[in-house]
C-alpha positions in Angstrom: -6.2 -22.6 4.8 -3.5 -21.1 7.0 -2.9 -17.4 7.5 0.3 -17.6 5.5 -1.6 -19.0 2.5 -4.4 -16.5 2.8 -1.9 -13.6 2.6 -0.2 -14.9 -0.6 -3.5 -15.9 -2.2 -4.8 -12.4 -2.0 -1.8 -11.1 -3.9 -3.0 -13.0 -6.9 -6.6 -11.8 -6.8 -6.3 -8.6 -8.8 -4.4 -10.4 -11.6 -6.7 -13.4 -11.5 -9.8 -11.3 -11.9 -8.9 -10.4 -15.4 -8.1 -13.9 -16.5 -10.9 -15.7 -14.6 -14.0 -13.6 -14.5 -14.4 -13.4 -18.3 -14.0 -17.1 -18.7 -16.4 -17.8 -15.8 -19.3 -15.8 -17.3 -18.8 -17.6 -20.5 -19.5 -21.0 -18.9 -23.0 -22.6 -19.4 -23.5 -22.8 -15.7 -23.5 -19.1 -15.1 -25.6 -16.7 -17.1 -26.3 -13.0 -17.0 -29.6 -11.4 -17.8 -31.6 -8.3 -17.0 -32.8 -10.0 -13.9 -29.3 -10.6 -12.6 -26.8 -13.5 -12.5 -28.3 -17.0 -12.4 -26.3 -20.1 -11.5 -27.4 -23.5 -12.7 -26.2 -27.0 -11.8 -23.4 -28.6 -13.8 -21.6 -31.9 -14.0 -18.6 -30.4 -15.8 -15.6 -30.3 -13.3 -13.9 -27.5 -15.2 -17.1 -25.4 -15.0 -17.5 -26.0 -11.3 -13.8 -25.2 -10.7 -14.1 -21.9 -12.5 -17.3 -21.0 -10.6 -15.5 -21.7 -7.3 -12.7 -19.4 -8.4 -15.2 -16.6 -9.0 -16.8 -17.1 -5.6 -13.4 -17.1 -3.9 -12.5 -13.8 -5.7 -15.7 -12.1 -4.7 -15.2 -13.2 -1.1 -11.6 -12.0 -0.8 -12.1 -8.7 -2.6 -13.5 -7.3 0.7 -10.0 -7.8 2.2 -8.1 -6.1 -0.5 -8.1 -2.6 1.1 -6.4 -4.1 4.2 -3.9 -5.9 2.2 -3.1 -2.8 0.2 -2.4 -0.9 3.4 -0.5 -3.7 5.2 1.9 -5.0 2.5 2.7 -2.1 0.1 4.2 1.4 0.2 0.8 3.0 0.8 1.4 3.4 4.5 4.5 5.6 4.2 3.1 7.7 1.3 -0.3 8.6 2.8 1.3 9.5 6.2 3.9 11.7 4.6 1.3 13.5 2.5 -0.9 14.0 5.6 2.1 15.5 7.5 2.7 17.9 4.6 -0.8 19.1 4.6 -0.9 19.6 8.4 2.5 21.3 8.5 1.5 23.8 5.8 -1.7 24.6 7.8 -3.9 24.4 4.7 -6.7 22.5 6.6 -8.4 20.2 4.0 -6.4 21.4 0.9 -5.6 19.1 -0.9 -8.8 17.2 0.0 -8.7 13.7 1.2 -9.7 12.2 -2.1 -6.8 13.8 -3.9 -4.3 12.7 -1.2 -5.6 9.1 -1.3 -5.6 9.1 -5.1 -2.0 10.3 -5.3 -0.9 7.8 -2.7 -2.6 5.0 -4.6 -1.0 5.8 -7.9 2.4 6.3 -6.4 1.9 2.9 -4.7 1.1 1.3 -8.0 4.2 2.9 -9.5 6.5 1.7 -6.7 5.0 -1.8 -6.6 5.0 -2.3 -10.3 8.2 -4.4 -10.3 6.7 -6.6 -7.6 3.5 -7.0 -9.6 5.4 -7.7 -12.7 7.4 -10.4 -10.9 4.3 -12.0 -9.5 2.7 -11.9 -13.0 5.6 -13.5 -14.7 6.6 -16.1 -12.1 3.3 -17.0 -10.5 0.2 -15.9 -12.5 1.2 -16.7 -16.0 2.6 -20.2 -15.2 -0.6 -20.9 -13.1 -3.0 -19.8 -15.8 -1.1 -22.0 -18.3 -1.4 -25.0 -15.9 2.4 -25.2 -15.6 2.3 -24.9 -11.8 -0.2 -25.6 -9.1 -2.0 -23.0 -7.0 0.2 -23.8 -4.0 3.3 -23.2 -6.0 1.9 -19.9 -7.4 1.1 -18.7 -3.9 4.6 -19.6 -2.7 6.2 -17.7 -5.6 3.9 -14.7 -4.9 4.8 -14.8 -1.2 8.5 -14.8 -2.1 8.1 -11.6 -4.3 6.1 -9.6 -1.8 8.2 -10.8 1.2 11.4 -9.7 -0.5 10.0 -6.2 -1.0 8.8 -5.9 2.6 12.1 -7.2 4.1 14.1 -4.6 2.2 12.2 -1.9 4.1 11.9 -3.5 7.5 14.2 -2.9 10.4 15.9 -5.8 12.0 14.8 -4.5 15.4 11.2 -4.8 14.4 11.7 -8.3 13.0 13.3 -9.4 16.2 10.5 -7.9 18.2 7.7 -9.9 16.5 9.8 -13.0 16.1 10.4 -13.1 19.8 6.8 -12.5 20.7 5.7 -15.2 18.2 8.4 -17.5 19.7 10.0 -18.0 16.3 13.6 -19.1 16.1 15.8 -16.6 14.2 16.4 -18.3 10.8 19.6 -18.0 8.8 17.7 -16.5 5.9 15.1 -13.8 6.7 13.0 -15.1 3.8 12.2 -18.1 6.0 10.3 -15.9 8.4 6.5 -16.4 8.2 4.3 -13.6 6.9 2.7 -13.3 10.3 6.0 -11.9 11.6 7.1 -10.0 8.5 3.8 -8.0 7.9 3.5 -6.4 11.3 7.2 -5.7 11.4 7.0 -4.0 8.0 4.1 -1.9 9.1 5.7 -0.5 12.2 8.9 0.1 10.2 7.0 2.0 7.7 5.3 4.1 10.4 8.7 4.9 11.9 10.1 6.0 8.5 7.0 8.0 7.7 7.1 9.9 11.0 10.8 10.7 10.5 10.0 12.2 7.1 7.1 14.1 8.6 9.3 15.6 11.2 11.7 16.8 8.5 8.8 18.4 6.7 7.7 20.3 9.7 11.0 22.1 10.3 11.0 24.8 7.5 7.3 25.6 8.1 7.8 25.9 11.9 10.6 28.4 11.2 8.2 30.5 9.1 5.6 30.4 11.9 8.2 31.5 14.5 9.4 34.4 12.3 5.9 35.6 11.5 4.8 35.3 15.2 7.8 37.2 16.4 7.3 39.9 13.8 3.7 40.4 14.7 4.5 40.6 18.3 7.2 43.2 17.7 4.7 45.3 15.7 2.1 45.0 18.5 -0.4 43.2 16.3 -1.4 40.7 19.1 -5.0 40.1 17.8 -4.0 39.1 14.3 -3.7 35.3 14.0 -0.1 34.4 12.8 -1.6 31.6 10.7 -3.3 34.1 8.4 0.1 35.6 7.6 2.3 32.5 7.7 0.2 30.2 5.5 0.7 32.2 2.2 4.4 32.3 2.9 4.4 28.5 3.5 2.7 27.9 0.2 5.1 30.3 -1.6 8.1 28.5 -0.1 6.7 25.2 -1.2 6.1 26.4 -4.7 9.6 28.0 -5.0 11.3 24.8 -4.2 9.0 22.9 -6.5 7.7 21.0 -3.5 5.5 18.4 -5.2 8.2 17.3 -7.5 10.8 17.2 -4.7 8.6 15.4 -2.3 7.4 12.8 -4.8 11.0 12.1 -5.9 12.1 11.7 -2.3 9.3 9.3 -1.4 9.9 7.1 -4.5 13.7 7.0 -4.1 13.3 5.8 -0.5 11.8 2.6 -2.0 14.4 2.2 -4.7 17.4 2.0 -2.4 
């Protein structure tokens, strides 16, 4: 299976788990007991097909974290939240688990239209045997590629297309995922760093004011961070920072 097909197949895995796993364990060839899962031989083609689906799902599940990072809004969100924490100087507050959890749920919220589109146009017709697996993967690829291309700079697409020696197509949707995915990733990194720079500006001003004030008062031995951090937190709360930042991040994907 080509890299293109692997990318699109993985997009179906989360949705296929719900519809496939329950049916698989109900087959006579696979049984669950206190000793574990036992697999027996079967001559039923449908049973064998379902068992292969389960094996494929369990194998590809290990790649899901990478796919989540590469092909969704997760990159931008987690980097912006990390910039916020560093600019405020709160060390490990919020902790990494909270930052990652918030980034994941915001990712699911932002990607929900794409997931809904894949479910309606690819998963449901496939599970009802209206289309083949190849057609389902092609439809899934179209949905996720459309999302990525909306947030990918032409400059980045041109870079990877030239390195891959791919002729510029008339329609960007004709570009392979091997070009679109890395282009999308560096575009997201660029956007996230721009947003992070804007986050740093007000907090740097507070640091400069506090440091200048302490120097004017002759308090050289007092670390400015001890004084500036509470003011940074206060400023963030006064502008309702979490609401404002979350709204800004989500709206950047709804353009």
